[in-house]
Each structure stands twice: as C-alpha cells, then as structure tokens.
matplotlib code that plots the C-alpha trace (Angstrom):
import matplotlib.pyplot as plt

x = [18.8, 17.9, 14.6, 14.0, 14.9, 13.2, 9.8, 10.6, 10.6, 7.4, 5.6, 6.3, 4.9, 2.3, 1.5, 2.1, 0.2, -2.6, -3.6, -3.6, -5.7, -7.7, -9.0, -8.3, -7.9, -10.8, -13.4, -11.8, -10.5, -14.3, -15.8, -13.4, -13.0, -16.2, -17.4, -18.2, -21.9, -25.1, -26.0, -29.9, -29.7, -33.7, -37.9, -39.8, -42.5, -43.1, -41.8, -42.7, -39.8, -38.8, -37.5, -40.5, -38.1, -37.2, -40.4, -40.9, -44.3, -44.3, -44.3, -46.3, -49.1, -48.9, -49.3, -52.1, -49.8, -46.4, -42.5, -39.2, -36.2, -33.3, -30.4, -26.4, -22.9, -20.7, -17.7, -15.3, -12.6, -9.1, -5.9, -2.8, 0.5, 3.4, 6.3, 9.8, 12.8, 15.4, 19.2, 17.2, 14.9, 18.1, 18.5, 18.0, 19.5, 16.8, 14.8, 15.0, 15.6, 12.9, 12.5, 11.2, 8.7, 6.9, 6.8, 4.8, 2.4, 2.1, 1.5, -1.3, -3.3, -3.0, -4.4, -6.9, -7.9, -8.3, -10.9, -13.4, -12.8, -10.7, -8.3, -3.9, -2.1, 2.2, 4.2, 7.8, 9.6, 12.7, 13.3, 12.5, 9.2, 10.8, 7.8, 4.5, 2.0, -1.3, -4.4, -5.8, -7.1, -6.6, -4.1, -1.3, -1.6, -0.4, 2.1, 3.9, 3.9, 5.4, 7.7, 8.5, 8.5, 11.6, 13.4, 13.5, 16.5, 16.3, 18.8, 18.1, 19.1, 18.1, 13.9, 11.6, 8.0, 6.6, 7.7, 5.6, 2.6, 2.7, 3.1, -0.1, -2.0, -1.3, -1.9, -4.7, -7.5, -9.9, -10.8, -8.2, -7.6, -3.5, -1.4, 2.6, 4.8, 8.5, 10.8, 9.8, 13.5, 12.4, 11.3, 8.9, 5.9, 3.8, 1.2, 1.7, 0.2, -2.3, -3.7, -3.8, -5.5, -8.3, -9.1, -7.6, -8.3, -4.6, -2.5, 1.6, 2.7, 5.7, 8.7, 11.0, 14.5, 14.6, 18.6, 17.3, 15.9, 19.3, 22.8, 24.1, 27.7, 30.9, 33.3, 34.3, 33.1, 32.5, 29.0, 27.5, 24.4, 22.5, 21.2, 23.9, 26.8, 28.8, 30.2, 32.0, 34.0, 31.5, 32.0, 29.0, 30.2, 29.3, 26.8, 26.1, 26.2, 23.5, 21.4, 21.5, 21.1, 17.6, 16.5, 16.4, 15.2, 12.1, 11.6, 11.6, 8.5, 6.9, 7.1, 5.1, 2.7, 1.5, 1.9, -0.9, -3.0, -3.6, -4.0, -6.8, -4.9, -4.3, -0.6, 0.5, 4.0, 5.1, 9.0, 10.5, 10.3, 6.9, 3.8, 2.6, -0.4, -1.5, -0.9, -3.7, -5.9, -6.1, -5.5, -8.7, -11.3, -10.4, -11.7, -15.0]
y = [3.6, 4.8, 5.6, 2.5, 0.7, 2.0, 1.6, -1.8, -2.0, -0.2, -2.2, -5.7, -4.3, -3.2, -6.5, -8.9, -6.6, -5.4, -9.5, -9.8, -6.9, -7.0, -11.4, -11.6, -8.4, -5.7, -7.8, -8.3, -5.0, -2.9, -5.8, -4.8, -1.3, 1.1, 4.0, 7.0, 6.4, 6.0, 8.3, 8.9, 7.5, 7.3, 6.4, 3.4, 1.8, -0.6, -3.9, -6.7, -6.9, -2.9, -1.3, 0.8, 3.1, 3.8, 5.2, 8.7, 9.9, 12.5, 10.3, 8.3, 10.7, 12.3, 9.1, 7.5, 4.4, 3.3, 4.3, 3.7, 5.9, 3.8, 4.1, 2.5, 2.9, 6.3, 4.2, 6.7, 6.5, 8.2, 5.9, 6.9, 4.6, 5.6, 3.8, 3.9, 4.7, 4.4, 2.6, -0.8, -1.2, -2.0, -5.1, -9.1, -12.2, -14.6, -13.4, -10.0, -6.3, -5.1, -2.6, -4.6, -6.5, -3.1, -1.6, -5.0, -4.8, -1.0, -1.5, -4.3, -2.2, 1.0, -1.0, -2.9, 1.0, 1.8, -0.8, 1.0, 4.7, 5.8, 8.3, 7.0, 9.5, 8.6, 9.7, 8.5, 8.9, 8.1, 10.5, 13.5, 13.1, 12.9, 13.0, 13.7, 12.6, 14.0, 11.7, 11.1, 8.6, 6.7, 4.5, 7.0, 8.7, 4.7, 4.9, 7.6, 6.1, 2.8, 4.6, 7.0, 3.5, 2.3, 5.2, 8.2, 8.1, 9.6, 12.1, 10.7, 6.9, 7.2, 6.1, 8.9, 7.0, 9.7, 12.6, 10.8, 10.4, 13.8, 15.2, 12.9, 14.3, 17.9, 16.9, 14.9, 15.9, 13.8, 10.2, 7.7, 4.2, 4.2, 1.3, 2.1, -0.1, -0.2, -3.0, -0.5, -0.7, 2.7, 3.0, 5.9, 6.1, 4.2, 7.6, 9.4, 6.6, 6.5, 10.1, 9.3, 6.1, 8.3, 10.1, 7.2, 3.4, 2.5, -0.8, -1.7, -3.6, -4.9, -6.5, -8.1, -10.5, -13.9, -13.0, -10.0, -12.7, -14.0, -13.4, -15.9, -18.1, -16.3, -15.6, -12.2, -9.8, -6.2, -5.3, -1.6, -0.4, 0.8, 3.8, 4.6, 3.8, 3.0, -0.1, -2.4, -5.9, -8.5, -11.6, -13.7, -16.9, -15.4, -16.8, -13.5, -11.1, -14.2, -13.7, -9.9, -9.7, -12.1, -10.2, -6.6, -7.8, -9.4, -6.1, -3.9, -6.8, -6.5, -2.4, -3.0, -5.1, -3.9, -0.2, -0.5, -3.5, -0.9, 2.0, 0.0, -0.6, -3.3, -5.5, -7.8, -9.1, -10.3, -12.0, -11.4, -15.2, -15.2, -15.2, -10.8, -12.6, -14.8, -12.4, -9.6, -12.0, -13.1, -9.6, -8.5, -11.9, -10.8, -7.4, -8.4]
z = [-17.5, -21.6, -22.4, -24.5, -21.4, -19.3, -21.1, -21.8, -18.3, -17.5, -20.2, -18.6, -15.5, -17.1, -18.5, -15.5, -12.6, -15.4, -15.9, -12.2, -11.3, -14.4, -13.7, -10.1, -7.9, -9.3, -7.5, -4.2, -3.9, -5.1, -2.4, 0.3, -0.1, 0.4, -1.2, 0.9, 1.3, 0.0, -2.9, -4.6, -8.3, -9.0, -8.3, -9.0, -8.5, -4.8, -5.2, -2.7, 0.1, -0.2, 2.8, 3.8, 4.9, 1.7, 0.4, -1.0, 0.0, -2.0, -5.2, -4.3, -3.1, -6.2, -8.8, -5.8, -6.4, -3.6, -4.7, -3.5, -4.1, -5.1, -4.3, -4.1, -3.2, -4.1, -5.2, -6.3, -3.4, -3.7, -3.1, -1.7, -2.3, 0.5, -0.8, 0.9, -1.2, 1.2, 0.9, 2.2, -0.3, -2.5, -1.5, -2.6, -2.3, -4.4, -7.4, -6.8, -4.7, -1.7, -4.7, -7.3, -5.5, -4.2, -7.3, -8.7, -5.7, -6.1, -9.8, -8.7, -6.6, -9.1, -11.6, -9.5, -8.2, -11.6, -12.7, -10.3, -11.4, -8.1, -8.1, -7.4, -5.9, -4.6, -2.2, -2.3, 1.5, 2.6, 5.7, 3.6, 0.8, -2.3, -4.7, -4.5, -7.4, -6.6, -7.3, -10.8, -13.0, -15.5, -17.5, -18.3, -14.7, -13.5, -16.2, -14.7, -11.1, -12.4, -14.2, -11.3, -8.9, -11.2, -12.0, -9.2, -7.7, -3.9, -2.3, 1.1, 1.7, 5.2, 6.5, 8.8, 8.5, 11.1, 9.1, 5.5, 7.9, 8.8, 5.2, 4.0, 6.6, 5.4, 1.1, 2.0, 3.7, 2.5, 4.0, 1.6, 1.1, 2.1, 1.0, 3.1, 1.0, 3.0, 4.9, 8.2, 9.6, 11.2, 15.0, 16.6, 14.4, 16.4, 17.4, 14.0, 12.5, 14.9, 14.1, 10.2, 11.2, 12.3, 9.1, 6.4, 5.8, 6.1, 5.5, 5.9, 3.7, 4.7, 2.4, 3.6, 2.0, 4.2, 5.0, 7.5, 9.6, 10.7, 10.2, 8.1, 9.9, 8.1, 10.2, 10.7, 8.0, 7.1, 7.2, 5.6, 6.4, 3.2, 4.8, 6.7, 5.2, 7.8, 8.2, 11.1, 10.9, 12.7, 14.2, 12.7, 14.3, 17.3, 20.0, 21.2, 17.6, 16.2, 18.6, 19.2, 15.8, 15.5, 18.4, 17.2, 14.1, 15.5, 18.0, 14.6, 13.4, 16.2, 16.4, 12.8, 13.4, 17.2, 15.6, 12.8, 14.2, 17.3, 15.1, 13.7, 10.6, 8.2, 8.0, 5.0, 4.9, 2.1, 1.9, -1.7, -2.9, -1.3, -4.0, -3.4, -4.8, -2.0, 0.7, -1.2, -2.0, 1.4, 2.9, 0.8, 1.0, 5.3, 5.0, 3.2]

ax = plt.figure().add_subplot(projection="3d")
ax.plot(x, y, z, "-o")
ax.set_aspect("equal")
plt.show()
C-alpha cells in the first residue's frame, strides 16, 4: 500500500469512527469509566442540601459564615489498546477481515478517549510484542495508531496472549482502561489475566467470523492453519469431523469468557457482519 492509499484509508476510518465517538460514544464512555477519584476544586458558601462533611471549618471561622469544599472528578485516564495481529486476523467470509473490524473498533474507542482528554497507548502482539506506542493525547497521536493498525506487518503469525499481558504489566505501572481485541484462539492465559486484572480495568473484545463457528460440508478439502501455516486434507462431510470442529471452537470461546469473567473483566463479542456500535453501546450502558 502506497502512502496515498494509506492516507485515504486512514481518513476514511477517521471520518466513520470519529462521527460515532463524537455523537454516540463520548458520553457513554465518560459515564462508564470513572476517573481516579475526587480532587479539590474550590470553596463556596454553604447551600441548603450540601453535605455538612464538606464544610471547610477554617474558612467558615474566618468569614463567620459556613463554606463548603467543592470537589470534582479527576477525569484524566489512560486507555491501552492491546491488538492481536496474528495470522488469524486475516480471515473473513462476509464484508471484511476480522482485522478490519478490530481496526474500526480500536479507532472508535481511541476517539472516544480523546473526547475526554485521556491518553491512548497501543500494544500490537502476536506470540511476541510487535509494537508498543506509549500513551499520549491528541488527534495526530490517534491517527498514528490507526496507521499502524492498517499497515503494520507482523513478524510472526502465531498468538501468545499471556506474553502480551506480562508485557503490559511491565510497561503500564499505573491503572489503565485496557481493551484487548482478538479472536482469542489461544489458551493458558487465564492466570496471567487474573494478575493483570487486579491492577487494570480490563475488557476483552472477541471479534470472529460466522464461518469459524462450524465447518461447511465441502467434501475432502485442504485446510491451512493461518497461524502455524500447517495444512492437511480434511473430510468436511464427516459427522465426527464436524462435531470435533464445533467442540474445539466452543471450548476456546468458553475459555475466553470464563477467563475474563473470573478475573473481574468485561466481555464483548462481535461478529464481523454485525454492528459493533450496538455491542459497544450495550456494554457501556451496562457498566453505568
């Protein structure tokens, strides 16, 4: 992809996702993810209904009139986007690849955070850390993140979610809002997620294609694993093959859900041919 094509694609994603974040998600995001606490703002005269615990006795004694301390929420937060760039993201049978949907969701979340003046960081991972962009603010920073999501060429096609979580714990010492976007076709990450979830506000967003839910009867076909690149001939008309395929898929999905829920984290599932707008809005409202 040349520079002109890249900029055109970045602009297209910006227009679509920024409109969503400006008009739909910014308020929901603000309500769903709280700041780090309350910070002192000012002192004003006591009004009927004010909490007497907030009376500033020093000012009250000095002015001989009751005054209260006013606090406001300390809003500034850090959002970390953890995006799986392994080979399975380049799969899609309907309108677009899983990778494209993940890019749009990431951009929408990033612009929503920008509306609240929060910092946004990015971790691209496969079975290794592919790229780390430290948290920062502003439109130009978000556009850089979108460019990397579109054009980054990963060194590996495999997945290791546990390693990505360990890396997050090393680079992000303060509490952050973390969205991990993947198809979660991996295992053995539950304990690492539990540890990371104690510090951060985690949400797992599973993006998948409907063709992954069951195997289509096409007779004897050659199937290639997009991550290991191993290929084999499979009799897709076999009932036992179909059942085993479905069983394996459901086991991975269940492991994803249980891992996140048991760690106190949130879960969103979105099929590429469905509206992620509806899924995100429902999730944000549920958190309020």
